[in-house]
C-alpha positions as CSV (number, residue, x, y, z in Angstrom):
1,X,118.2,16.9,-152.3
2,X,115.5,14.8,-150.6
3,X,113.6,16.8,-147.6
4,X,114.9,16.0,-144.2
5,X,113.0,13.4,-142.2
6,X,111.0,15.1,-139.5
7,X,111.9,14.4,-135.9
8,X,109.7,11.9,-133.7
9,X,107.4,13.7,-131.4
10,X,108.9,12.5,-128.3
11,X,105.6,13.3,-126.2
12,X,103.3,11.3,-128.4
13,X,105.8,8.5,-128.7
14,X,106.1,8.1,-124.8
15,X,102.4,8.2,-124.3
16,X,101.9,5.6,-127.1
17,X,104.4,3.2,-125.2
18,X,102.3,3.8,-121.9
19,X,99.1,3.1,-123.7
20,X,100.4,-0.4,-125.0
21,X,99.6,-2.5,-122.1
22,X,96.2,-0.9,-121.4
23,X,95.4,-1.4,-125.0
24,X,96.1,-5.2,-124.5
25,X,94.1,-5.3,-121.6
26,X,91.2,-3.5,-123.4
27,X,91.5,-5.8,-126.3
28,X,91.3,-8.8,-123.9
29,X,87.9,-7.4,-122.7
30,X,86.6,-6.7,-126.1
31,X,87.6,-10.2,-127.3
32,X,86.2,-11.9,-124.4
33,X,82.7,-11.0,-125.1
34,X,81.2,-13.0,-128.0
35,X,79.6,-10.6,-130.6
36,X,78.5,-12.2,-133.8
37,X,76.4,-10.0,-136.2
38,X,73.1,-11.7,-135.0
39,X,74.1,-12.0,-131.2
40,X,72.1,-9.1,-129.7
41,X,72.9,-10.0,-126.2
42,X,76.5,-10.1,-126.8
43,X,76.6,-7.0,-128.9
44,X,74.5,-5.0,-126.2
45,X,77.2,-6.2,-123.7
46,X,80.1,-5.1,-125.8
47,X,78.3,-1.7,-126.9
48,X,77.8,-0.6,-123.3
49,X,81.4,-1.7,-122.3
50,X,82.8,0.5,-125.3
51,X,80.2,3.4,-124.5
52,X,81.5,3.4,-120.9
53,X,85.1,3.5,-121.7
54,X,84.3,6.6,-124.3
55,X,82.3,8.4,-121.6
56,X,84.9,7.8,-119.2
57,X,87.2,9.7,-121.7
58,X,85.1,12.8,-121.8
59,X,82.9,11.8,-124.8
60,X,79.1,12.6,-125.3
61,X,77.9,9.0,-125.9
62,X,74.8,7.7,-127.6
63,X,73.7,4.3,-128.2
64,X,71.9,4.2,-131.5
65,X,69.3,1.4,-132.3
66,X,68.9,1.0,-136.2
67,X,65.1,0.8,-136.9
68,X,62.6,1.8,-139.4
69,X,63.8,3.6,-142.6
70,X,67.3,3.7,-141.3
71,X,67.6,0.1,-142.2
72,X,68.5,-1.1,-145.6
73,X,66.8,-4.3,-146.0
74,X,68.6,-7.1,-147.8
75,X,67.5,-10.8,-148.1
76,X,69.7,-11.7,-145.2
77,X,69.2,-8.8,-142.9
78,X,67.9,-9.9,-139.5
79,X,64.6,-8.4,-137.9
80,X,67.0,-6.6,-135.2
81,X,70.4,-5.2,-135.6
82,X,72.9,-4.5,-132.9
83,X,73.4,-0.9,-131.6
84,X,75.7,1.7,-132.8
85,X,78.1,3.5,-130.4
86,X,78.6,7.2,-131.3
87,X,80.7,9.2,-129.1
88,X,81.6,13.0,-129.7
89,X,84.5,14.8,-128.2
90,X,84.3,18.7,-128.7
91,X,87.5,20.7,-128.9
92,X,88.6,24.2,-129.4
93,X,89.4,24.1,-133.1
94,X,87.5,23.7,-136.4
95,X,88.6,20.6,-138.1
96,X,85.9,17.7,-138.1
97,X,87.5,14.1,-137.8
98,X,85.9,10.7,-137.3
99,X,87.3,7.6,-136.5
100,X,85.4,4.2,-137.4
101,X,85.7,0.5,-136.6
102,X,83.1,-2.4,-136.1
103,X,82.5,-4.6,-133.0
104,X,80.6,-7.5,-134.8
105,X,82.4,-10.7,-135.8
106,X,81.5,-13.8,-138.2
107,X,81.8,-16.3,-135.3
108,X,78.9,-18.2,-133.4
109,X,78.1,-18.2,-129.8
110,X,80.0,-20.9,-127.8
111,X,83.3,-20.6,-129.9
112,X,85.0,-18.4,-127.3
113,X,85.2,-21.1,-124.8
114,X,87.6,-23.0,-127.0
115,X,89.6,-20.1,-128.1
116,X,89.8,-17.5,-125.4
117,X,92.0,-14.4,-125.6
118,X,95.8,-15.4,-125.3
119,X,99.2,-13.7,-125.9
120,X,102.1,-15.8,-127.2
121,X,105.2,-14.0,-128.0
122,X,104.4,-11.0,-130.3
123,X,101.0,-12.1,-131.1
124,X,97.7,-11.5,-129.4
125,X,95.1,-14.4,-130.5
126,X,91.4,-14.2,-130.5
127,X,88.1,-14.5,-132.2
128,X,87.3,-11.2,-134.0
129,X,90.7,-9.8,-132.7
130,X,91.9,-8.7,-136.0
131,X,88.5,-8.1,-137.6
132,X,87.9,-5.7,-136.0
133,X,88.1,-5.5,-132.3
134,X,91.7,-4.2,-132.5
135,X,90.3,-1.3,-134.3
136,X,87.8,-0.6,-131.7
137,X,90.7,-1.0,-129.0
138,X,93.1,1.2,-131.0
139,X,90.3,4.0,-131.3
140,X,89.7,3.9,-127.5
141,X,93.4,4.3,-126.8
142,X,94.2,6.9,-129.4
143,X,91.4,9.0,-127.6
144,X,93.1,8.1,-124.2
145,X,96.4,9.3,-125.9
146,X,95.0,12.4,-126.9
147,X,93.4,13.1,-123.5
148,X,96.6,12.4,-121.6
149,X,98.3,15.2,-123.7
150,X,95.5,17.3,-123.2
151,X,95.0,17.8,-126.9
152,X,91.8,19.4,-128.1
153,X,92.8,21.4,-131.2
154,X,90.1,19.6,-133.1
155,X,86.8,21.0,-133.7
156,X,84.9,17.6,-133.1
157,X,86.3,14.2,-132.8
158,X,83.8,11.6,-133.7
159,X,84.0,7.9,-132.8
160,X,81.5,5.5,-134.5
161,X,81.5,1.8,-133.9
162,X,78.9,-0.2,-135.6
163,X,77.6,-3.7,-134.9
164,X,76.5,-5.0,-138.3
165,X,79.6,-4.6,-140.7
166,X,79.8,-8.3,-141.3
167,X,76.4,-8.4,-142.8
168,X,77.0,-5.3,-145.1
169,X,76.0,-2.7,-142.6
170,X,72.3,-2.7,-143.4
171,X,71.4,-0.6,-140.0
172,X,74.5,1.7,-139.8
173,X,75.2,2.6,-143.5
174,X,73.1,5.7,-143.8
175,X,74.4,7.1,-140.5
176,X,78.1,6.3,-141.5
177,X,77.3,8.1,-144.9
178,X,75.7,11.2,-143.3
179,X,78.4,11.6,-140.8
180,X,81.2,11.1,-143.4
181,X,79.9,14.0,-145.5
182,X,80.3,16.2,-142.7
183,X,83.9,15.4,-141.8
184,X,87.2,16.8,-143.0
185,X,88.8,13.4,-142.5
186,X,87.4,9.9,-141.8
187,X,90.1,7.3,-140.5
188,X,89.0,3.7,-140.7
189,X,90.4,1.3,-138.5
190,X,90.4,-2.2,-140.2
191,X,93.6,-4.1,-139.7
192,X,96.6,-4.1,-142.0
193,X,98.3,-7.3,-143.3
194,X,101.3,-8.9,-141.5
195,X,103.1,-9.2,-145.0
196,X,102.5,-5.5,-146.2
197,X,102.0,-2.8,-143.7
198,X,99.9,-0.5,-145.7
199,X,96.9,1.8,-145.9
200,X,94.1,1.4,-148.3
201,X,92.9,4.2,-150.6
202,X,90.5,2.0,-152.5
203,X,88.3,-1.0,-151.5
204,X,86.0,-3.2,-153.5
205,X,82.4,-2.7,-153.8
206,X,80.4,-5.8,-153.2
207,X,77.1,-7.0,-154.7
208,X,75.1,-10.2,-154.9
209,X,73.0,-12.0,-157.5
210,X,70.4,-14.5,-156.4
211,X,68.5,-16.7,-158.9
212,X,65.4,-18.6,-157.8
213,X,64.0,-21.0,-160.5
214,X,60.3,-22.6,-160.1
215,X,59.5,-25.6,-162.1
216,X,57.2,-28.5,-161.5
217,X,57.5,-31.7,-159.7
218,X,57.0,-35.1,-161.0
219,X,58.1,-38.6,-160.7
220,X,61.8,-39.0,-161.9
221,X,61.3,-42.6,-163.0
222,X,57.7,-43.1,-164.3
223,X,56.8,-39.4,-165.6
224,X,59.7,-37.2,-165.7
225,X,58.2,-35.6,-169.0
226,X,55.4,-34.4,-166.8
227,X,57.7,-32.1,-164.8
228,X,59.5,-28.8,-165.2
229,X,63.1,-29.4,-164.2
230,X,64.2,-26.2,-162.2
231,X,67.7,-27.7,-161.8
232,X,68.2,-27.9,-165.6
233,X,67.2,-24.2,-165.9
234,X,69.4,-23.2,-163.0
235,X,72.3,-25.0,-164.4
236,X,71.8,-23.4,-167.9
237,X,71.6,-19.9,-166.2
238,X,74.9,-20.4,-164.1
239,X,76.8,-21.8,-167.1
240,X,75.6,-19.0,-169.4
241,X,76.8,-16.4,-166.8
242,X,80.1,-17.9,-166.0
243,X,82.0,-15.4,-168.1
244,X,80.9,-12.1,-166.9
245,X,84.1,-11.2,-164.9
246,X,86.3,-8.8,-166.6
247,X,90.0,-8.8,-165.1
248,X,90.7,-5.7,-166.9
249,X,88.6,-3.5,-164.9
250,X,88.6,-5.6,-161.6
251,X,85.2,-6.7,-162.1
252,X,84.5,-10.1,-160.5
253,X,81.4,-12.4,-160.5
254,X,81.4,-15.9,-159.4
255,X,78.7,-18.2,-158.5
256,X,79.4,-19.7,-155.0
257,X,76.3,-21.4,-153.8
258,X,73.5,-23.6,-155.3
259,X,70.8,-25.9,-154.0
260,X,67.9,-27.9,-155.7
261,X,65.2,-30.5,-155.2
262,X,64.1,-32.6,-152.2
263,X,64.5,-36.2,-153.3
264,X,66.6,-38.1,-155.7
265,X,63.6,-39.6,-157.4
266,X,61.7,-36.3,-157.8
267,X,62.1,-33.8,-160.7
268,X,63.1,-30.5,-158.9
269,X,60.3,-28.0,-158.6
270,X,62.6,-25.3,-157.2
271,X,66.4,-24.4,-157.4
272,X,68.4,-21.5,-156.4
273,X,71.9,-20.1,-156.7
274,X,73.9,-17.1,-155.5
275,X,76.9,-15.3,-156.9
276,X,79.3,-12.9,-155.3
277,X,80.1,-9.8,-157.4
278,X,82.9,-7.3,-156.8
279,X,83.5,-4.1,-158.4
280,X,86.1,-1.2,-158.2
281,X,83.9,1.7,-159.6
282,X,80.2,2.5,-158.8
283,X,79.6,2.6,-162.5
284,X,80.5,-1.0,-162.9
285,X,77.4,-1.9,-160.8
286,X,75.2,-0.8,-163.8
287,X,77.2,-2.7,-166.3
288,X,77.2,-6.0,-164.5
289,X,73.4,-5.7,-163.5
290,X,72.4,-5.0,-167.1
291,X,74.5,-8.0,-168.3
292,X,72.8,-10.2,-165.9
293,X,69.4,-8.9,-166.6
294,X,69.9,-9.7,-170.4
295,X,71.4,-13.2,-170.0
296,X,68.6,-14.2,-167.7
297,X,66.0,-13.8,-170.4
298,X,67.7,-16.5,-172.4
299,X,66.1,-19.8,-171.0
300,X,66.7,-23.5,-171.6
301,X,63.4,-24.5,-170.1
302,X,60.6,-22.2,-171.3
303,X,58.1,-23.4,-168.8
304,X,60.4,-22.6,-165.8
305,X,60.0,-19.3,-164.0
306,X,63.2,-17.6,-163.5
307,X,63.5,-14.7,-160.7
308,X,66.7,-12.7,-160.4
309,X,67.6,-10.4,-157.6
310,X,70.5,-8.1,-157.7
311,X,71.6,-6.3,-154.6
312,X,74.2,-3.7,-154.2
313,X,75.5,-4.6,-150.7
314,X,78.4,-2.2,-150.4
315,X,80.0,0.4,-152.5
316,X,83.6,0.7,-153.7
317,X,85.9,3.0,-151.9
318,X,87.4,5.4,-154.6
319,X,90.1,7.9,-153.7
320,X,89.8,11.6,-153.9
321,X,92.6,14.0,-153.8
322,X,92.1,14.8,-150.0
323,X,92.3,11.1,-149.3
324,X,95.7,10.8,-151.3
325,X,97.0,13.8,-149.4
326,X,96.2,12.3,-146.1
327,X,97.7,8.9,-147.0
328,X,101.0,10.6,-148.2
329,X,101.1,12.6,-144.8
330,X,100.5,9.4,-143.0
331,X,103.6,7.8,-144.9
332,X,105.6,10.8,-143.7
333,X,104.6,10.4,-140.0
334,X,105.7,6.6,-140.2
335,X,108.8,7.7,-141.5
336,X,109.6,9.5,-138.3
337,X,109.7,5.9,-136.8
338,X,111.9,4.7,-139.6
339,X,109.1,2.6,-140.7
340,X,107.6,2.2,-144.3
341,X,104.0,2.5,-144.9
342,X,102.4,1.5,-148.2
343,X,99.3,3.5,-149.4
344,X,97.6,1.0,-152.1
345,X,95.3,2.7,-154.4
346,X,94.2,-0.8,-155.9
347,X,91.5,-2.6,-154.2
348,X,92.3,-6.1,-153.2
349,X,88.9,-7.6,-153.3
350,X,87.5,-6.8,-149.7
351,X,84.8,-4.3,-148.8
352,X,84.8,-2.0,-145.8
353,X,82.4,0.7,-144.3
354,X,85.0,3.2,-145.3
355,X,83.3,3.1,-148.6
356,X,80.0,4.4,-147.0
357,X,82.0,7.1,-145.2
358,X,83.2,8.3,-148.5
359,X,79.9,8.1,-150.5
360,X,79.2,11.9,-150.3
361,X,82.4,12.9,-148.6
362,X,84.4,15.8,-149.8
363,X,87.1,15.3,-147.2
364,X,89.6,12.6,-146.8
365,X,88.7,8.9,-146.1
366,X,91.4,6.3,-145.6
367,X,91.2,2.7,-144.6
368,X,93.6,0.3,-142.5
369,X,94.7,2.6,-139.6
370,X,94.4,-0.7,-137.4
371,X,96.9,-3.2,-136.2
372,X,98.8,-5.6,-138.4
373,X,97.1,-8.8,-138.2
374,X,96.2,-12.3,-139.7
375,X,93.4,-14.8,-140.0
376,X,90.1,-12.8,-140.3
377,X,87.2,-15.1,-140.4
378,X,89.3,-18.2,-140.0
379,X,87.8,-19.6,-136.8
380,X,91.1,-20.8,-135.4
381,X,94.2,-18.8,-136.7
382,X,93.3,-14.9,-136.0
383,X,95.7,-12.9,-134.3
384,X,97.4,-9.3,-134.2
385,X,101.0,-8.3,-134.0
386,X,101.6,-6.6,-130.5
387,X,104.7,-4.7,-131.9
388,X,102.3,-3.0,-134.2
389,X,100.5,-1.3,-131.3
390,X,102.9,1.6,-130.4
391,X,103.4,2.6,-134.1
392,X,99.7,2.7,-135.1
393,X,98.9,4.6,-132.0
394,X,101.6,7.0,-132.8
395,X,100.5,7.2,-136.4
396,X,96.7,8.0,-135.7
397,X,97.2,10.4,-132.8
398,X,100.0,12.4,-134.7
399,X,97.6,12.4,-137.8
400,X,94.7,13.7,-135.8
401,X,97.0,16.6,-134.3
402,X,98.4,17.6,-137.7
403,X,94.9,17.6,-139.4
404,X,93.4,19.5,-136.5
405,X,96.2,22.3,-136.8
406,X,95.9,22.4,-140.5
407,X,99.3,20.9,-141.1
408,X,98.4,18.4,-143.8
409,X,99.1,19.8,-147.3
410,X,96.1,19.2,-149.7
411,X,93.5,18.9,-146.9
């Protein structure tokens, strides 16, 4: 006989319903501040707003500016990075729980004017609303819900909101990793899909390959033989590395950008290209990097100089037993609402900060506790489903309560 379905927690459900309208108002505030990853003014404004809300809820709040050795510098890392908001709520128990989301977006300053926050039917629209301002808003109101219920059975409840996720988290990754290693559980609030309401136990690791080829310029009409054609060498390199993807293991390498030359009638003295790499296991990084290093030695134009850079931008999230246990318990909580909840152990190709949290973690780390949404990075089609607000508030709050009380088997 199947186990009986647990009854809904009426108090939590009622408070989730109360928080719904307030969450929409908070979401409007967050979306109405432009916060591209390189927009320091906007990021500062939003960080202060988030910090104020968490402080008002009783958190000990810090605004951490990533500097010095804390920054993992990649080729596209800006000189200055937006602040991290860290809030700590101290309870009466022993369990350590962390909630993470990011405030930065991929959009440019000025786009908000044409696409302000709006509500139409069951959809709330706005730039960055699905990725990931809904996550910050959900965390804000999960904390508010727990406060309204006077729930303090956790040891510490840490909220971490970073401002650099869309540029591979160069300034926050070390802090997320450190704090993640100290937790019994980390809930990451990237959004779920409108098609499949599910959590993620695995996300892809992301790397990049950059090729810079140096040749020699010469007149393309009267003296092409006097030049060294960097474009020929670059084309050769791209073509000989077009087959390094491995569908059997989920490893993907695709060349996505290239440029060469300055004028049609000049043999190009320089050329460059970039490839996107996705892996499902950390060990696959070593394999693909070695393959690229070996291939790049085989040149078509011996006189050209080829420089290759391989950057590990984000590790994959790989599930441990505690993560599987937390996901299974989350599914049980959702059943209380008569709602199915998936828990996908196969990465779909995207990478998230949950992987940094899991890098040295012994506790559980699970992704996609945020709202159901659509259109991330789309510029004109991003929205979240309003009807997913109450269920997700209920899920996160109930899960935090059960973890705090030691009621999650396997954790």
